[in-house]
C-alpha positions, 0 to 999 in steps of 0.5 A: 500500500502506497501512502503519500504524506500530507503537507505539514505532517508532524511526527505525531501524524506519522507515528501516532495511532491512525497515522501515516505509518499505521496506514502504510503498515497495518501490522505496525504497533504503536511504540511510545518510546519511538514517538517520544524519541522522534519528538526529542529529535524534532525539538532538537532540530527546531531549537538548534540544540544538541541531543543525547538519547539512549534508545533501548533495543527494539525502540525503532530508533532509526525511523525515530530520527529519520522522520524528523530529519526528513520533515525538517526539509534541511540537509542532514547527515547520518553517521554510522559505526557499522556497514550493516547499519549503513546498508540498512539505511540505504537499502531499506529505511530511506527507500521506505520513507521515500515511498510513503513520506517524500517521493522526491527525497534525495539520498547519497552515500559517502565512503572513503576514497579507497572504496572507489575505482580510479579511472586514471590508474585503470587506464594506465594498467590497461596500457601497461599491465604490471600484473603477476599471477593468473589469479590477479590477471583474472581479477583485473579482467573482471574489474575491467568488465565491471568498470564499463557498466558501473555507475558508482565505481564502488568496490562493494559492487564488484562481483567476487572481489576478495576482501583482501584483494592485492590488486584493488589498492593499486587501482583505487582512488585513495588520497595519497596517489591522487592528482586531484583537479590536475587529473585529466579524468577529474570530471568523470571520477567516481569520487567527483560524482560521489561529492556531486550527489552528496551536494544535491542530497537531502540525506547524506549517509556516511560512517564515523571514520569519514565524518571525523576525517572531514573534521580533521582535514576539512577539504581536499581538491574535491572540496569539503569531504562532507557537504554543509548540513544543518544536522548530524545524527551519530547512530551507534554513538558509543563508538565515537571516542575510539574513532575520533581518537584514531582520526585526530591522532597519527600512525606510522608503520613499515607498510606505509613506507613500502606502500610509497615504494610500490606506488613510485615503482608502478607510476615510474613504469607506467608513466615512463619516468623511471631511471636507475637512480629512481630504482636505486632510491626505491630499493634503498627505501625498502632496505632502510624501512626493514632495518628501522622497523626491525628495531621493534621486533621485541614489541608484543601487543600494545606497549607505551613508546616512552623515551623516544629521544633516547631511542632515536639517539641509541639507534641514530644510524637506522633512524638517519638511514630511513630519513635519508632514504625518504629524501632520496626518493622525494629528490628523484620525484622532484626532478620528474618532468612532464608528469607532475600530476602523477609525481606530486601526490607521491612527493607529498606522501613522502614528505608526510612520512618524513615529518611523521618519522621525525616527530615520532622520534622526537626530532623536532625543531622550528624548521620542521614545524614550518615544513609541516604547514600542509599537514594539520595532524603533524602540526598538532603533534609538533605543537604538543608541549603539554602531553595531549598525545600518548605515543604507543606501539602495537604489534599487528599481523602486518607488523609494528605500528607506531601510534599517537593518540589524543589522551582526551578527544573532548576538547577537540570535539568541543571546538570542531563539532559541538561549537559549530552551527550544526545540531548534533544528535548522539544516539545508541542503545548504550550511552547511559550509566545508571540512567545518566549521561555524565560520563559520555558527555565528559568524554566527548566534551559535550557541554550543553544538550538535551538528554533522553533515556527511551526504554526498550520495547522488549519485555526483559523480565519475561524474555530473559534471566540474568544468572550470576553464580554465587560460589565462584572464586574471583577472576584473579584466583587460580581456580577461576578458569576451571570453575568457569568451564564447569559453569559454562558446561552446565549452562550450555547443557541447559540451553542445548548450545546456541550460545556466545561465550564472550571473554575479556582476553584471548588468553582466558578464551584459549584456556577455557575453550579446550576444557569445555569443547572436549566434553560438550556434544555441541560444535564449539567454534573459537575466534581466531581460527577463521575470519570473523565473518566466516565464524558468524556465518557458520554459527548461523548455519549450524544448529546448537552451535557455540561460539567462543569469542572476545571483544569484536563480538561484543557489539555490532553482531545481530543474531535474532531468533532461537540460534542464540539463546545464551550469552555468557561473559566470563568477567566484568570487562574492565579495560586492561590497566597496562594499556598505554592509552588507558594508562594515559587517560587514568593519569590525566584524570588523577592529575586533574584531581579526579577519581580514575576508577569511578570516572573512567574504568567503571563507566567504560566497563559498565557500557561494555557489559551492556554491549555484550548482553545486548547481543541476546534479545533482538526481537519480541520473540527472543528468549534466553539467559545472560550469564556473568561468571564474575561475582564481584558484581554482587560482592563489591560496592561498585557492582550496583553500577553494573546492575543498575545500568542494565535493562530490568532483567530478573536476576538469579544465582540458582542454576535450577531457576535457569533450567526452569526458565527454559522449561516453562515457555511463556510462564517465565515469571512464575518459573523464575520466581518459583525456584528462587522463592523471591523476586531477586537473589540479591538487590540491584538498586 
């Protein structure tokens, strides 16, 4: 049924009884929380005030913010943390509103430039192929055929393109190798077209990385990354601090130097500006890069990069060798004649790497600051004399990465986001601690805003029970691992598998998995044995499956229905206190006279627990058990913060109550009360 909106429609007229939504979808039921949130968003837009809103699972928050944006007739941006939500907006929610509310609604999607094909590079590869291997050659032929038909140039539309394609980075439109307006194909460029669509759109859909890249860079040859807008909604706003920390910081790795070397080689071969001196400079850069980053071979996981000046002096030869190798490549590029449009972006990339290398190794002077004028992120690092950035190292599959991360993103967001004349709406199912937003506001630098907590649409007392065993040793006790395995086995026996078992560390996951899987009759998958996407697909395909996983499965994973009937969390998800970024933030709070545990560690853990438990109840028909094997939630004074921040679950310490819950079907309340003999095994509030 197609319904056309009347002029002057309000959110009440859309969501209310007998409203447009009810006429378009007769099976739709009124959700008071959804209407309340829509009113809050509408008022924020009209009054040009910021809004922070926690909308519980099942509220229908996406439509609750979309409808006021569409009715406002102002350009708005929606920023998401996950591709799944971005796809849902573009393929489902916005087409639905175009059909029933605003037929002429113009929508544009913006993605990072490395998602798009570069036509100039493609032509170069056609004229002078530099491909090796049958598989890569076939992949190029497939891309070439697709390029003749595509309207968007988006790699997501390339049939069968592997996620880890080695060819795509050589022909995509990433900034580092783009000649911008000097490119002869600038007007036909897929990135140019993306910007044109966005500038004429009513609703622009982006991701958090792109939005904060816009705040940190502001513009390039295509103009501002995100077009001017009156309002922005950050859905999944709980992820903002982490993303902003990446985008307002900087990183350096061997991969970035090797990437420059590869691009110089390819460009020189295809544009005929290669020479023996150029080839020698590239070889020297590769060798010096390898020698320099070999100095970090002993680094494991995440470690603070302290004593940077001393490190530089100790390894002066390797450091100066790499600086000299970059100078050698940029000197050769500066001599290129007739191909400045291809050489210039590579020259710029080399200059930035040189600046970052010297800055990371604390080799800073006034001349370096002058050279960094075109690189705002480097300028911020050089000008930092008050410890606003923490330097640290991380071991990744592709090698060591050196990082500089803001200790606090709040002051940056206050200046660049919240003081702008743009209404900002922060929305998520997990933003509040005990019903308040003090923590998230302080971390993001949000001084003044409206606030709203919208209860979830689900009946958590009927649909779920929270189990916390009473006689468990604390996580630090040597007996905890074996006892946790026993508890997990008992729970999985009751639920017949169908569970996520989530851990706060890989070490604990790897210790518990063999103890449980060898005696359990159900299939037990473990993170790290296959790519995460494949593990999730296997979980969905396999009856009675159990997935042992860590942080990446705590959020953004949606498994509605009977296949997920149990979520078990081994212990309260406190951030690792030895993590260099966590340490720096704790020191900053302490230096300012605050309480690091109460102001940072506790709220971060409470929000993480909400995220983990949020995997279970995803629809009105879902039922299941949530289990926390950490008794500190009951024995420590701070435990109430966790319990009071969760939805209103029934809580029990009796495994028999869990068994009764699964055996009772819809008579859940009676089943939980019966074995307990009381409403709760211990007080929540």
